[in-house]
Steps between C-alpha positions, in 0.01 A plus 500: 500500500649436842756783462226742395300400807793563736567843339132595518479393864804707593373806314162468668663472842717805433200704377296411809774577748614820339141619450417442868817655643519804278125555489454506875815702549372767262149482645634575849694795362202641312629447146243487219671212318423252775200367307724412200732294718216328683339406165807286424409256782206332322712475183769332709250247632388421147863450402553273798196288414594475136860412578408229746243359257751490216761338722263232623365428148849450365583237762193292405617446141 
């Protein structure tokens, strides 16, 4: 469970960072796909929350 939490945390962090960087870069250049990339940010935060929760729950057992 701990390993799954670490992997989920890293994936959530990657989704958030990539979504922010690419989304704002495309928004400043007027691309239409900026919304898609910015929609990855909340999914990244959910992944971060889930990963941290799984990691902390596995340490309690």
